All heavy atoms as a GROMACS GRO file, in nm:
protein
  296
    1MET      N    1  -0.434  -0.376   2.536
    1MET     CA    2  -0.407  -0.362   2.394
    1MET      C    3  -0.412  -0.498   2.324
    1MET      O    4  -0.474  -0.511   2.221
    1MET     CB    5  -0.269  -0.297   2.378
    1MET     CG    6  -0.225  -0.282   2.237
    1MET     SD    7  -0.312  -0.148   2.160
    1MET     CE    8  -0.247  -0.156   1.997
    2LEU      N    9  -0.344  -0.597   2.382
    2LEU     CA   10  -0.344  -0.730   2.322
    2LEU      C   11  -0.484  -0.790   2.324
    2LEU      O   12  -0.524  -0.858   2.228
    2LEU     CB   13  -0.246  -0.820   2.397
    2LEU     CG   14  -0.219  -0.957   2.337
    2LEU    CD1   15  -0.166  -0.944   2.195
    2LEU    CD2   16  -0.121  -1.034   2.422
    3HIS      N   17  -0.558  -0.763   2.429
    3HIS     CA   18  -0.697  -0.811   2.437
    3HIS      C   19  -0.781  -0.751   2.326
    3HIS      O   20  -0.864  -0.820   2.266
    3HIS     CB   21  -0.754  -0.778   2.574
    3HIS     CG   22  -0.897  -0.819   2.590
    3HIS    ND1   23  -0.935  -0.952   2.593
    3HIS    CD2   24  -1.011  -0.746   2.600
    3HIS    CE1   25  -1.067  -0.957   2.606
    3HIS    NE2   26  -1.115  -0.833   2.611
    4ASP      N   27  -0.762  -0.623   2.297
    4ASP     CA   28  -0.838  -0.556   2.191
    4ASP      C   29  -0.805  -0.615   2.054
    4ASP      O   30  -0.894  -0.636   1.971
    4ASP     CB   31  -0.808  -0.406   2.190
    4ASP     CG   32  -0.857  -0.337   2.316
    4ASP    OD1   33  -0.952  -0.390   2.379
    4ASP    OD2   34  -0.800  -0.232   2.352
    5VAL      N   35  -0.679  -0.644   2.031
    5VAL     CA   36  -0.638  -0.702   1.902
    5VAL      C   37  -0.700  -0.840   1.885
    5VAL      O   38  -0.751  -0.874   1.778
    5VAL     CB   39  -0.484  -0.708   1.893
    5VAL    CG1   40  -0.440  -0.787   1.771
    5VAL    CG2   41  -0.426  -0.568   1.890
    6LYS      N   42  -0.699  -0.920   1.991
    6LYS     CA   43  -0.760  -1.053   1.984
    6LYS      C   44  -0.911  -1.043   1.958
    6LYS      O   45  -0.966  -1.121   1.881
    6LYS     CB   46  -0.735  -1.130   2.113
    6LYS     CG   47  -0.595  -1.180   2.126
    6LYS     CD   48  -0.578  -1.259   2.256
    6LYS     CE   49  -0.436  -1.306   2.274
    6LYS     NZ   50  -0.419  -1.380   2.399
    7ALA      N   51  -0.976  -0.946   2.019
    7ALA     CA   52  -1.120  -0.929   2.000
    7ALA      C   53  -1.151  -0.889   1.855
    7ALA      O   54  -1.245  -0.940   1.794
    7ALA     CB   55  -1.173  -0.824   2.096
    8VAL      N   56  -1.071  -0.801   1.799
    8VAL     CA   57  -1.092  -0.759   1.660
    8VAL      C   58  -1.070  -0.876   1.566
    8VAL      O   59  -1.146  -0.896   1.471
    8VAL     CB   60  -0.998  -0.641   1.626
    8VAL    CG1   61  -0.995  -0.616   1.478
    8VAL    CG2   62  -1.042  -0.516   1.700
    9LEU      N   63  -0.966  -0.957   1.590
    9LEU     CA   64  -0.938  -1.070   1.503
    9LEU      C   65  -1.048  -1.176   1.510
    9LEU      O   66  -1.082  -1.237   1.409
    9LEU     CB   67  -0.804  -1.133   1.539
    9LEU     CG   68  -0.681  -1.052   1.499
    9LEU    CD1   69  -0.555  -1.119   1.550
    9LEU    CD2   70  -0.675  -1.032   1.350
   10THR      N   71  -1.106  -1.198   1.628
   10THR     CA   72  -1.213  -1.297   1.638
   10THR      C   73  -1.342  -1.247   1.573
   10THR      O   74  -1.417  -1.326   1.516
   10THR     CB   75  -1.240  -1.335   1.784
   10THR    OG1   76  -1.270  -1.217   1.858
   10THR    CG2   77  -1.122  -1.406   1.844
   11ARG      N   78  -1.366  -1.116   1.578
   11ARG     CA   79  -1.488  -1.062   1.517
   11ARG      C   80  -1.481  -1.058   1.365
   11ARG      O   81  -1.582  -1.072   1.298
   11ARG     CB   82  -1.516  -0.922   1.570
   11ARG     CG   83  -1.576  -0.917   1.706
   11ARG     CD   84  -1.635  -0.780   1.732
   11ARG     NE   85  -1.537  -0.675   1.706
   11ARG     CZ   86  -1.477  -0.602   1.799
   11ARG    NH1   87  -1.504  -0.626   1.926
   11ARG    NH2   88  -1.392  -0.508   1.767
   12SER      N   89  -1.362  -1.037   1.310
   12SER     CA   90  -1.352  -1.015   1.166
   12SER      C   91  -1.257  -1.114   1.099
   12SER      O   92  -1.181  -1.077   1.011
   12SER     CB   93  -1.306  -0.873   1.139
   12SER     OG   94  -1.177  -0.854   1.194
   13SER      N   95  -1.262  -1.240   1.140
   13SER     CA   96  -1.167  -1.337   1.084
   13SER      C   97  -1.196  -1.364   0.936
   13SER      O   98  -1.102  -1.384   0.859
   13SER     CB   99  -1.174  -1.467   1.164
   13SER     OG  100  -1.303  -1.523   1.157
   14ALA      N  101  -1.321  -1.364   0.895
   14ALA     CA  102  -1.354  -1.391   0.754
   14ALA      C  103  -1.305  -1.277   0.665
   14ALA      O  104  -1.249  -1.302   0.558
   14ALA     CB  105  -1.504  -1.411   0.739
   15THR      N  106  -1.323  -1.155   0.708
   15THR     CA  107  -1.283  -1.044   0.622
   15THR      C  108  -1.131  -1.027   0.620
   15THR      O  109  -1.077  -0.978   0.521
   15THR     CB  110  -1.348  -0.913   0.669
   15THR    OG1  111  -1.313  -0.889   0.805
   15THR    CG2  112  -1.498  -0.919   0.657
   16ILE      N  113  -1.063  -1.072   0.725
   16ILE     CA  114  -0.916  -1.064   0.725
   16ILE      C  115  -0.860  -1.154   0.614
   16ILE      O  116  -0.768  -1.115   0.543
   16ILE     CB  117  -0.860  -1.106   0.863
   16ILE    CG1  118  -0.905  -1.006   0.966
   16ILE    CG2  119  -0.712  -1.125   0.858
   16ILE    CD1  120  -0.801  -0.924   1.033
   17TRP      N  121  -0.916  -1.273   0.598
   17TRP     CA  122  -0.869  -1.362   0.492
   17TRP      C  123  -0.900  -1.305   0.356
   17TRP      O  124  -0.819  -1.315   0.263
   17TRP     CB  125  -0.932  -1.501   0.506
   17TRP     CG  126  -0.875  -1.576   0.622
   17TRP    CD1  127  -0.938  -1.610   0.737
   17TRP    CD2  128  -0.741  -1.626   0.635
   17TRP    NE1  129  -0.853  -1.677   0.821
   17TRP    CE2  130  -0.732  -1.688   0.761
   17TRP    CE3  131  -0.629  -1.623   0.552
   17TRP    CZ2  132  -0.613  -1.746   0.804
   17TRP    CZ3  133  -0.511  -1.682   0.597
   17TRP    CH2  134  -0.505  -1.744   0.721
   18GLN      N  135  -1.016  -1.244   0.339
   18GLN     CA  136  -1.051  -1.182   0.211
   18GLN      C  137  -0.957  -1.067   0.180
   18GLN      O  138  -0.915  -1.050   0.066
   18GLN     CB  139  -1.195  -1.134   0.214
   18GLN     CG  140  -1.296  -1.246   0.216
   18GLN     CD  141  -1.438  -1.197   0.236
   18GLN    OE1  142  -1.460  -1.080   0.264
   18GLN    NE2  143  -1.533  -1.287   0.224
   19ASP      N  144  -0.923  -0.988   0.280
   19ASP     CA  145  -0.830  -0.877   0.260
   19ASP      C  146  -0.691  -0.928   0.224
   19ASP      O  147  -0.623  -0.870   0.138
   19ASP     CB  148  -0.822  -0.789   0.384
   19ASP     CG  149  -0.948  -0.709   0.406
   19ASP    OD1  150  -1.024  -0.690   0.310
   19ASP    OD2  151  -0.970  -0.664   0.521
   20ALA      N  152  -0.648  -1.036   0.287
   20ALA     CA  153  -0.516  -1.092   0.257
   20ALA      C  154  -0.511  -1.144   0.114
   20ALA      O  155  -0.412  -1.122   0.042
   20ALA     CB  156  -0.483  -1.203   0.356
   21ILE      N  157  -0.617  -1.213   0.071
   21ILE     CA  158  -0.622  -1.264  -0.066
   21ILE      C  159  -0.625  -1.149  -0.166
   21ILE      O  160  -0.557  -1.153  -0.269
   21ILE     CB  161  -0.743  -1.358  -0.084
   21ILE    CG1  162  -0.721  -1.486  -0.004
   21ILE    CG2  163  -0.767  -1.389  -0.230
   21ILE    CD1  164  -0.841  -1.576   0.003
   22GLY      N  165  -0.699  -1.044  -0.136
   22GLY     CA  166  -0.703  -0.928  -0.223
   22GLY      C  167  -0.569  -0.858  -0.232
   22GLY      O  168  -0.527  -0.817  -0.341
   23GLY      N  169  -0.499  -0.847  -0.122
   23GLY     CA  170  -0.367  -0.786  -0.123
   23GLY      C  171  -0.267  -0.867  -0.202
   23GLY      O  172  -0.186  -0.811  -0.277
   24MET      N  173  -0.273  -0.999  -0.188
   24MET     CA  174  -0.182  -1.084  -0.264
   24MET      C  175  -0.211  -1.076  -0.414
   24MET      O  176  -0.119  -1.075  -0.496
   24MET     CB  177  -0.191  -1.229  -0.216
   24MET     CG  178  -0.121  -1.252  -0.085
   24MET     SD  179  -0.106  -1.424  -0.039
   24MET     CE  180  -0.276  -1.467  -0.008
   25SER      N  181  -0.339  -1.068  -0.450
   25SER     CA  182  -0.372  -1.057  -0.592
   25SER      C  183  -0.325  -0.924  -0.650
   25SER      O  184  -0.280  -0.918  -0.765
   25SER     CB  185  -0.522  -1.076  -0.615
   25SER     OG  186  -0.594  -0.971  -0.556
   26LEU      N  187  -0.332  -0.818  -0.572
   26LEU     CA  188  -0.280  -0.689  -0.618
   26LEU      C  189  -0.129  -0.696  -0.640
   26LEU      O  190  -0.077  -0.638  -0.736
   26LEU     CB  191  -0.314  -0.579  -0.519
   26LEU     CG  192  -0.459  -0.532  -0.519
   26LEU    CD1  193  -0.481  -0.433  -0.405
   26LEU    CD2  194  -0.496  -0.470  -0.651
   27LEU      N  195  -0.058  -0.764  -0.551
   27LEU     CA  196   0.087  -0.779  -0.568
   27LEU      C  197   0.121  -0.861  -0.692
   27LEU      O  198   0.217  -0.830  -0.763
   27LEU     CB  199   0.148  -0.844  -0.444
   27LEU     CG  200   0.155  -0.756  -0.321
   27LEU    CD1  201   0.207  -0.835  -0.201
   27LEU    CD2  202   0.242  -0.635  -0.346
   28VAL      N  203   0.041  -0.964  -0.722
   28VAL     CA  204   0.064  -1.044  -0.842
   28VAL      C  205   0.042  -0.960  -0.967
   28VAL      O  206   0.121  -0.966  -1.062
   28VAL     CB  207  -0.028  -1.168  -0.842
   28VAL    CG1  208  -0.028  -1.238  -0.976
   28VAL    CG2  209   0.017  -1.264  -0.733
   29VAL      N  210  -0.064  -0.879  -0.967
   29VAL     CA  211  -0.090  -0.792  -1.082
   29VAL      C  212   0.022  -0.690  -1.098
   29VAL      O  213   0.068  -0.664  -1.210
   29VAL     CB  214  -0.228  -0.724  -1.066
   29VAL    CG1  215  -0.246  -0.614  -1.169
   29VAL    CG2  216  -0.338  -0.826  -1.076
   30LEU      N  217   0.068  -0.631  -0.989
   30LEU     CA  218   0.176  -0.534  -0.996
   30LEU      C  219   0.305  -0.600  -1.046
   30LEU      O  220   0.374  -0.545  -1.132
   30LEU     CB  221   0.200  -0.473  -0.857
   30LEU     CG  222   0.317  -0.374  -0.847
   30LEU    CD1  223   0.288  -0.250  -0.930
   30LEU    CD2  224   0.342  -0.337  -0.703
   31PHE      N  225   0.336  -0.717  -0.996
   31PHE     CA  226   0.455  -0.790  -1.040
   31PHE      C  227   0.447  -0.820  -1.190
   31PHE      O  228   0.545  -0.804  -1.263
   31PHE     CB  229   0.469  -0.918  -0.959
   31PHE     CG  230   0.594  -0.996  -0.987
   31PHE    CD1  231   0.715  -0.952  -0.935
   31PHE    CD2  232   0.591  -1.110  -1.063
   31PHE    CE1  233   0.831  -1.023  -0.960
   31PHE    CE2  234   0.706  -1.181  -1.088
   31PHE     CZ  235   0.827  -1.138  -1.036
   32GLY      N  236   0.331  -0.865  -1.236
   32GLY     CA  237   0.314  -0.895  -1.378
   32GLY      C  238   0.324  -0.770  -1.463
   32GLY      O  239   0.383  -0.771  -1.571
   33ALA      N  240   0.268  -0.659  -1.416
   33ALA     CA  241   0.272  -0.534  -1.493
   33ALA      C  242   0.415  -0.480  -1.502
   33ALA      O  243   0.453  -0.422  -1.604
   33ALA     CB  244   0.180  -0.431  -1.430
   34LEU      N  245   0.495  -0.499  -1.398
   34LEU     CA  246   0.632  -0.450  -1.401
   34LEU      C  247   0.720  -0.534  -1.493
   34LEU      O  248   0.819  -0.484  -1.547
   34LEU     CB  249   0.691  -0.449  -1.260
   34LEU     CG  250   0.635  -0.341  -1.167
   34LEU    CD1  251   0.692  -0.357  -1.027
   34LEU    CD2  252   0.664  -0.202  -1.220
   35HIS      N  253   0.686  -0.662  -1.513
   35HIS     CA  254   0.767  -0.747  -1.599
   35HIS      C  255   0.714  -0.753  -1.742
   35HIS      O  256   0.777  -0.812  -1.828
   35HIS     CB  257   0.777  -0.887  -1.539
   35HIS     CG  258   0.873  -0.893  -1.427
   35HIS    ND1  259   0.839  -0.855  -1.300
   35HIS    CD2  260   1.003  -0.929  -1.422
   35HIS    CE1  261   0.944  -0.870  -1.222
   35HIS    NE2  262   1.046  -0.915  -1.292
   36LEU      N  263   0.599  -0.695  -1.768
   36LEU     CA  264   0.540  -0.701  -1.901
   36LEU      C  265   0.624  -0.628  -2.006
   36LEU      O  266   0.640  -0.681  -2.117
   36LEU     CB  267   0.398  -0.641  -1.896
   36LEU     CG  268   0.312  -0.660  -2.019
   36LEU    CD1  269   0.292  -0.809  -2.045
   36LEU    CD2  270   0.178  -0.593  -1.999
   37PRO      N  271   0.682  -0.512  -1.981
   37PRO     CA  272   0.764  -0.447  -2.084
   37PRO      C  273   0.887  -0.529  -2.123
   37PRO      O  274   0.932  -0.520  -2.237
   37PRO     CB  275   0.807  -0.315  -2.019
   37PRO     CG  276   0.703  -0.287  -1.917
   37PRO     CD  277   0.661  -0.422  -1.867
   38GLY      N  278   0.939  -0.612  -2.036
   38GLY     CA  279   1.053  -0.696  -2.070
   38GLY      C  280   1.015  -0.810  -2.162
   38GLY      O  281   1.099  -0.861  -2.236
   39VAL      N  282   0.890  -0.849  -2.160
   39VAL     CA  283   0.843  -0.961  -2.242
   39VAL      C  284   0.814  -0.914  -2.384
   39VAL      O  285   0.842  -0.983  -2.482
   39VAL     CB  286   0.717  -1.026  -2.179
   39VAL    CG1  287   0.658  -1.131  -2.270
   39VAL    CG2  288   0.751  -1.083  -2.043
   40ILE      N  289   0.759  -0.794  -2.395
   40ILE     CA  290   0.718  -0.744  -2.527
   40ILE      C  291   0.837  -0.692  -2.605
   40ILE      O  292   0.924  -0.628  -2.557
   40ILE     CB  293   0.611  -0.634  -2.510
   40ILE    CG1  294   0.488  -0.694  -2.448
   40ILE    CG2  295   0.578  -0.569  -2.643
   40ILE    CD1  296   0.378  -0.595  -2.418
   0.00000   0.00000   0.00000
């Protein structure tokens, strides 16, 4: 199992970083949208 996880991470290391950046940007947008009614 651990060997399989390591193999997947080595094959798709570039896309893992892109997915992480995309997920963080979605959280920033969600955080901003939730605080927007308090600003207006």
